[in-house]
Backbone as ProteinMPNN parsed JSONL, in Angstrom:
{"seq_chain_A": "MNNTVIRKFTVSAAYQPLSAKSREVASVEISTPPTNAAVVYFQGDDGSDVPWVPGEYHSFKRINLSAVKVKGTPGDTVTIVGGTW", "coords_chain_A": {"N_chain_A": [[-65.185, -77.894, 139.574], [-65.449, -79.162, 136.689], [-67.006, -81.207, 134.73], [-67.781, -83.953, 131.948], [-70.351, -83.839, 129.548], [-71.886, -86.298, 128.091], [-74.176, -87.925, 126.002], [-76.858, -90.308, 125.365], [-80.038, -89.993, 124.863], [-83.056, -92.393, 124.72], [-86.529, -91.495, 123.496], [-89.959, -91.403, 124.32], [-93.27, -91.787, 124.058], [-94.891, -90.267, 125.696], [-94.443, -86.711, 127.09], [-90.487, -86.898, 128.654], [-87.688, -85.482, 131.027], [-84.825, -84.291, 129.795], [-83.31, -84.808, 132.112], [-82.082, -86.98, 134.924], [-81.894, -85.877, 136.978], [-82.455, -83.299, 139.559], [-81.768, -80.673, 139.116], [-79.593, -80.134, 136.676], [-77.01, -78.196, 135.16], [-75.294, -77.265, 131.933], [-73.735, -76.422, 129.31], [-74.066, -77.221, 126.294], [-74.529, -79.426, 123.275], [-77.421, -79.929, 121.705], [-78.973, -82.733, 120.002], [-80.85, -84.248, 117.574], [-80.383, -87.079, 116.117], [-79.808, -87.914, 112.213], [-80.98, -90.303, 111.83], [-83.16, -90.712, 113.001], [-86.953, -92.234, 112.9], [-88.855, -90.916, 112.639], [-90.24, -86.606, 113.711], [-88.423, -85.225, 116.864], [-90.479, -83.893, 119.727], [-90.164, -81.459, 121.34], [-90.895, -79.926, 124.743], [-91.747, -76.58, 124.329], [-91.71, -73.199, 126.287], [-93.985, -72.331, 126.713], [-95.562, -74.687, 126.496], [-96.555, -75.609, 124.127], [-95.852, -78.239, 121.504], [-92.669, -78.642, 119.789], [-91.274, -79.028, 117.052], [-88.5, -81.336, 115.937], [-86.631, -81.826, 113.275], [-85.173, -85.017, 111.98], [-81.868, -84.957, 112.304], [-81.825, -82.379, 112.89], [-79.749, -79.712, 115.15], [-78.774, -77.675, 118.067], [-77.14, -75.143, 119.686], [-76.098, -74.631, 123.593], [-75.713, -72.504, 126.093], [-75.158, -72.817, 129.297], [-77.659, -74.406, 130.405], [-80.603, -75.732, 131.823], [-80.849, -79.414, 132.026], [-82.726, -81.074, 133.319], [-85.075, -79.362, 132.653], [-85.796, -79.485, 130.117], [-87.684, -81.326, 128.149], [-88.871, -84.164, 126.443], [-90.452, -85.78, 123.471], [-91.535, -88.474, 121.786], [-91.408, -90.526, 118.679], [-91.238, -93.841, 120.341], [-88.225, -95.055, 120.736], [-86.793, -93.761, 119.089], [-84.0, -91.023, 119.13], [-82.13, -88.67, 121.383], [-79.225, -86.592, 121.163], [-76.952, -85.006, 123.216], [-74.125, -83.768, 123.954], [-71.735, -81.973, 125.452], [-70.816, -79.766, 127.872], [-69.682, -78.826, 132.07], [-68.552, -76.478, 131.978]], "CA_chain_A": [[-65.155, -79.032, 138.822], [-65.809, -79.449, 135.178], [-67.765, -82.273, 133.723], [-68.052, -84.037, 130.696], [-71.716, -84.857, 129.462], [-72.193, -87.369, 126.845], [-75.193, -88.747, 126.704], [-77.859, -90.076, 124.434], [-81.555, -90.48, 125.517], [-84.231, -92.334, 124.075], [-87.739, -90.575, 123.721], [-90.759, -92.097, 124.337], [-94.39, -91.295, 123.467], [-94.823, -89.215, 126.796], [-92.86, -85.951, 127.946], [-89.966, -86.68, 129.549], [-86.984, -84.34, 130.863], [-83.25, -85.19, 129.738], [-82.292, -85.296, 133.4], [-83.375, -87.15, 136.196], [-81.56, -84.901, 138.406], [-83.548, -82.213, 139.867], [-80.747, -79.658, 138.463], [-78.309, -80.32, 135.914], [-76.716, -77.459, 134.267], [-74.263, -77.599, 131.356], [-73.436, -76.409, 128.071], [-74.429, -78.831, 125.726], [-75.145, -79.569, 121.719], [-78.838, -81.234, 121.908], [-79.589, -82.974, 118.472], [-81.374, -85.546, 117.25], [-79.808, -87.905, 114.917], [-80.388, -87.717, 110.97], [-81.476, -91.847, 111.754], [-84.638, -90.715, 113.716], [-87.564, -92.655, 111.966], [-89.774, -89.27, 112.936], [-89.515, -85.769, 114.63], [-88.784, -85.177, 117.995], [-91.11, -83.139, 119.954], [-89.597, -80.493, 122.594], [-92.126, -78.666, 125.293], [-91.911, -75.524, 124.329], [-91.7, -72.658, 127.369], [-95.474, -72.219, 127.07], [-96.917, -75.667, 126.299], [-96.957, -76.092, 122.829], [-95.01, -79.197, 121.084], [-91.629, -77.495, 119.193], [-90.175, -80.365, 116.344], [-86.76, -81.222, 115.811], [-86.727, -82.806, 112.424], [-84.13, -85.766, 112.015], [-80.551, -84.229, 111.683], [-81.221, -80.97, 113.556], [-79.371, -79.466, 116.608], [-78.447, -76.393, 118.728], [-75.85, -75.292, 120.828], [-76.884, -74.27, 124.569], [-75.077, -72.387, 126.676], [-75.815, -73.098, 130.851], [-78.913, -75.184, 130.221], [-80.477, -76.7, 132.949], [-81.413, -80.371, 131.108], [-83.996, -81.476, 133.693], [-85.969, -78.286, 132.332], [-85.958, -79.732, 128.733], [-88.63, -82.08, 127.92], [-88.864, -84.166, 124.966], [-91.429, -86.736, 123.636], [-91.44, -88.711, 119.967], [-91.508, -91.754, 118.251], [-90.135, -94.441, 121.041], [-87.181, -95.627, 120.55], [-86.049, -92.418, 118.646], [-83.108, -90.767, 120.231], [-81.928, -87.656, 121.267], [-77.875, -87.001, 121.942], [-76.542, -84.439, 124.417], [-72.839, -83.64, 124.173], [-71.033, -80.591, 125.961], [-69.76, -80.317, 129.545], [-70.201, -78.139, 132.79], [-67.595, -75.438, 132.172]], "C_chain_A": [[-65.55, -78.898, 137.343], [-66.067, -81.084, 134.902], [-67.936, -82.577, 132.734], [-69.354, -84.254, 130.325], [-71.559, -85.422, 127.997], [-73.195, -88.404, 126.737], [-76.447, -89.077, 125.573], [-78.882, -91.083, 125.527], [-82.399, -90.81, 124.526], [-85.285, -91.963, 124.352], [-88.818, -91.829, 123.675], [-92.399, -91.523, 124.104], [-95.137, -90.294, 124.733], [-93.914, -88.306, 127.17], [-91.855, -86.453, 128.805], [-88.499, -85.646, 129.647], [-85.267, -85.234, 130.51], [-82.324, -85.315, 130.815], [-83.082, -85.66, 134.379], [-83.148, -86.417, 137.254], [-82.83, -83.503, 138.179], [-82.961, -81.21, 138.689], [-79.856, -80.195, 137.796], [-77.769, -79.289, 134.854], [-75.339, -77.768, 133.162], [-74.325, -76.87, 130.077], [-73.111, -77.327, 127.335], [-74.848, -78.272, 124.132], [-76.195, -80.425, 122.229], [-78.559, -81.159, 120.237], [-80.011, -84.567, 118.548], [-81.007, -86.135, 115.256], [-80.346, -88.043, 113.528], [-81.327, -89.219, 110.751], [-82.726, -92.154, 112.489], [-85.372, -91.315, 112.637], [-88.504, -91.338, 111.851], [-89.244, -87.795, 113.767], [-89.497, -85.871, 116.191], [-89.293, -84.05, 118.683], [-90.132, -82.434, 121.44], [-90.608, -79.842, 123.035], [-91.352, -77.535, 125.303], [-92.173, -74.901, 125.963], [-93.343, -72.449, 127.607], [-96.422, -73.477, 126.624], [-96.556, -76.461, 125.364], [-95.297, -77.203, 122.689], [-93.659, -78.293, 119.605], [-90.757, -79.079, 118.018], [-89.301, -80.266, 116.255], [-87.004, -82.405, 114.429], [-85.293, -83.597, 112.386], [-83.233, -84.813, 111.327], [-80.182, -83.063, 112.397], [-80.589, -80.685, 115.109], [-79.249, -78.04, 116.765], [-77.529, -76.686, 119.644], [-76.942, -74.311, 122.228], [-75.939, -73.727, 125.302], [-75.469, -71.866, 128.242], [-77.283, -73.278, 130.719], [-79.241, -75.857, 131.379], [-81.2, -77.868, 132.105], [-82.661, -80.679, 131.926], [-85.032, -80.581, 133.433], [-87.012, -78.554, 131.097], [-86.372, -80.845, 128.803], [-88.871, -82.437, 126.542], [-90.067, -85.718, 124.973], [-91.062, -87.416, 121.793], [-91.856, -89.758, 119.825], [-90.861, -92.883, 119.532], [-89.223, -95.297, 120.04], [-86.224, -94.975, 119.644], [-84.614, -92.104, 119.441], [-83.277, -89.435, 120.431], [-80.511, -87.421, 121.876], [-77.369, -85.743, 122.474], [-74.758, -84.06, 124.415], [-72.243, -82.173, 124.575], [-70.512, -81.209, 127.58], [-70.108, -79.121, 130.625], [-69.251, -76.866, 133.061], [-68.155, -73.907, 131.417]], "O_chain_A": [[-66.351, -77.965, 137.301], [-65.196, -81.953, 134.923], [-68.349, -81.642, 132.049], [-69.719, -85.224, 130.989], [-71.117, -84.846, 127.003], [-73.122, -89.522, 127.248], [-76.948, -88.132, 124.964], [-78.787, -92.027, 126.311], [-82.659, -90.05, 123.593], [-85.452, -91.935, 125.571], [-88.617, -92.927, 123.155], [-92.312, -90.306, 123.944], [-96.055, -89.568, 124.351], [-92.787, -88.636, 127.539], [-92.274, -86.516, 129.96], [-88.129, -85.065, 128.627], [-84.81, -86.32, 130.866], [-81.15, -85.685, 130.793], [-84.16, -85.209, 134.766], [-83.874, -86.26, 138.235], [-83.568, -83.036, 137.311], [-83.518, -80.994, 137.613], [-79.132, -80.922, 138.475], [-78.064, -79.505, 133.678], [-74.419, -78.472, 133.579], [-75.522, -76.743, 129.821], [-72.186, -78.126, 127.48], [-75.302, -77.171, 123.82], [-76.033, -81.392, 122.974], [-78.185, -80.251, 119.494], [-79.688, -85.559, 119.202], [-81.214, -85.833, 114.081], [-81.54, -88.339, 113.555], [-82.15, -89.364, 109.847], [-83.268, -93.248, 112.647], [-84.908, -91.198, 111.503], [-88.755, -90.894, 110.731], [-88.157, -87.743, 114.342], [-90.382, -86.487, 116.785], [-88.689, -83.014, 118.402], [-89.585, -83.09, 122.327], [-91.323, -79.199, 122.266], [-90.414, -77.385, 126.087], [-92.658, -75.629, 126.83], [-93.799, -72.432, 128.751], [-97.637, -73.411, 126.434], [-96.276, -77.655, 125.476], [-94.226, -77.128, 123.291], [-94.012, -77.514, 118.72], [-89.873, -79.858, 118.375], [-88.821, -79.145, 116.422], [-87.444, -83.547, 114.563], [-84.29, -82.964, 112.713], [-83.445, -84.124, 110.329], [-79.049, -82.635, 112.619], [-80.919, -81.359, 116.085], [-79.528, -77.245, 115.867], [-77.155, -77.716, 120.206], [-77.969, -73.652, 122.069], [-74.967, -74.482, 125.314], [-75.978, -70.763, 128.443], [-78.055, -72.34, 130.916], [-78.396, -76.521, 131.981], [-82.157, -77.48, 131.435], [-83.722, -80.573, 131.31], [-86.088, -80.91, 133.973], [-88.187, -78.233, 130.919], [-85.691, -81.645, 129.444], [-89.043, -81.638, 125.621], [-90.408, -86.428, 125.918], [-90.468, -86.827, 120.89], [-92.666, -90.207, 120.637], [-89.661, -92.639, 119.658], [-89.443, -95.929, 119.007], [-85.101, -95.418, 119.405], [-84.185, -92.893, 120.284], [-84.232, -88.842, 119.928], [-80.338, -87.901, 122.996], [-77.479, -85.098, 121.432], [-74.357, -84.359, 125.54], [-72.425, -81.265, 123.764], [-70.126, -82.244, 128.124], [-70.882, -78.295, 130.14], [-69.187, -76.318, 134.162], [-67.458, -72.895, 131.482]]}, "name": "protein", "num_of_chains": 1, "seq": "MNNTVIRKFTVSAAYQPLSAKSREVASVEISTPPTNAAVVYFQGDDGSDVPWVPGEYHSFKRINLSAVKVKGTPGDTVTIVGGTW"}
């Protein structure tokens, strides 16, 4: 079964996963909207902070959203659009 993933995630000052589920795999475009006040930090695979500027986006195939962690200026957002196909 295919499911659509359309989500707006509000970031906080501490790292949080993009999915509360223990495993949620989907092919999606993740973006930091241009209206954000500051960069959003994604946690790199080595634990480093990877900044995404407002307006940045990337496409991912079959990514586990619960493994992607973000932080930034409280109130800024990350959007996720795609599905489980």
